[in-house]
C-alpha positions as CSV (number, residue, x, y, z in Angstrom):
1,M,-8.7,-7.6,3.7
2,N,-5.0,-7.6,4.6
3,I,-2.6,-9.4,2.3
4,T,-0.9,-12.2,4.1
5,A,1.3,-15.2,3.2
6,Q,-1.7,-17.5,4.0
7,L,-3.8,-16.2,1.1
8,T,-3.8,-18.0,-2.2
9,D,-2.4,-16.4,-5.3
10,D,-6.0,-16.0,-6.6
11,A,-7.1,-14.3,-3.4
12,I,-4.1,-11.9,-3.5
13,L,-4.7,-11.0,-7.1
14,R,-8.4,-10.4,-6.6
15,E,-7.6,-8.1,-3.6
16,L,-5.0,-6.2,-5.5
17,G,-7.4,-5.8,-8.5
18,A,-10.1,-4.6,-6.2
19,R,-7.7,-2.0,-4.7
20,L,-6.7,-0.9,-8.1
21,A,-10.4,-0.5,-9.1
22,A,-11.2,1.4,-5.9
23,T,-8.3,3.7,-6.4
24,R,-9.3,4.4,-10.0
25,L,-12.9,5.1,-9.0
26,A,-11.7,7.4,-6.1
27,Q,-9.9,9.4,-8.7
28,N,-13.0,9.4,-10.9
29,L,-11.2,7.8,-13.9
30,T,-12.7,5.5,-16.5
31,Q,-11.1,2.2,-17.3
32,A,-10.5,3.4,-20.8
33,A,-8.7,6.6,-19.6
34,V,-6.4,4.6,-17.2
35,A,-5.7,2.0,-19.8
36,E,-4.7,4.6,-22.3
37,Q,-2.5,6.4,-19.8
38,A,-0.8,3.1,-18.7
39,G,-0.3,2.0,-22.3
40,V,-2.3,-1.2,-21.9
41,S,-5.6,-2.3,-23.5
42,K,-8.9,-1.7,-21.7
43,R,-9.3,-5.5,-21.5
44,T,-6.0,-5.9,-19.8
45,L,-7.1,-3.4,-17.1
46,E,-10.4,-5.2,-16.8
47,R,-8.6,-8.5,-16.2
48,L,-6.3,-6.9,-13.6
49,E,-9.1,-5.3,-11.7
50,S,-11.1,-8.6,-11.7
51,G,-8.0,-10.6,-10.6
52,E,-7.5,-12.5,-13.8
53,V,-3.8,-12.4,-14.6
54,A,-1.1,-13.7,-16.8
55,T,1.0,-16.7,-15.6
56,Q,4.0,-14.4,-15.1
57,L,2.4,-12.4,-12.3
58,S,1.3,-15.6,-10.5
59,G,4.9,-16.8,-10.7
60,F,6.0,-13.5,-9.3
61,L,3.7,-14.0,-6.3
62,R,5.0,-17.5,-5.7
63,V,8.6,-16.2,-5.7
64,C,7.6,-13.4,-3.3
65,R,6.0,-16.0,-1.0
66,A,9.1,-18.2,-1.2
67,L,11.3,-15.3,-0.2
68,G,9.1,-14.3,2.7
69,L,7.9,-11.1,0.9
70,A,4.2,-11.8,0.6
71,E,3.2,-9.4,3.4
72,R,5.1,-6.6,1.8
73,L,2.7,-6.8,-1.2
74,E,0.4,-4.9,1.2
75,L,2.5,-1.8,0.5
76,L,2.4,-2.3,-3.2
77,V,-1.2,-1.2,-3.5
78,P,-2.4,0.1,-0.1
79,A,-6.0,-0.1,0.8
80,P,-7.8,3.2,-0.1
81,T,-8.3,5.5,2.8
82,P,-11.4,7.7,3.2
83,S,-11.2,11.4,2.5
84,P,-10.4,13.7,5.4
85,M,-14.0,14.7,5.6
86,A,-15.1,11.1,5.7
87,Q,-12.5,10.4,8.4
88,L,-14.0,13.2,10.5
89,K,-17.5,11.8,10.1
90,L,-16.3,8.2,11.0
91,E,-13.8,8.7,13.7
92,G,-14.1,12.3,15.0
93,R,-10.9,14.3,15.6
94,R,-7.5,13.0,14.7
95,R,-4.3,13.7,16.6
96,Q,-2.4,16.7,15.3
97,R,0.7,16.4,17.4
98,A,2.8,13.7,18.8
99,S,3.7,13.9,22.5
100,G,7.2,12.6,21.8
101,K,9.2,10.0,23.6
102,P,10.9,10.6,26.8
103,T,14.6,11.3,26.2
104,A,17.1,8.7,27.4
105,A,19.6,9.5,30.0
106,R,22.2,11.7,28.4
107,E,25.9,11.4,28.8
108,T,27.2,13.3,31.8
109,G,30.5,14.4,30.2
110,A,31.1,18.1,29.5
111,W,30.5,19.2,26.0
112,T,33.0,21.5,24.3
113,W,32.8,23.2,20.9
114,G,34.7,21.8,18.0
115,K,36.2,18.8,19.7
116,S,35.4,15.3,18.6
117,K,36.1,12.1,20.4
């Protein structure tokens, strides 16, 4: 699910929590290990992953929405991507090179070494 300004605070928090949990699981880490590394209790991590949050974070989301920044929360915790092998199985080959954009018409003036305009 994409995070948009139309989602409720609870829906955004649940989606962010699910993404955190998916990222943790993709790295094969336990909640206890992540909580210890982050310096928070395991219960705090459980609440974050389930979308239960403190009032301050909900207030933060409201301010972001008021400032037109809600869509940018999508970048905060991006949706997990499949491994390269899984991508190959799902989508086949990926592009390896960009074709580039056509160059714009260049100035016709003569170029000389060391002179600036």
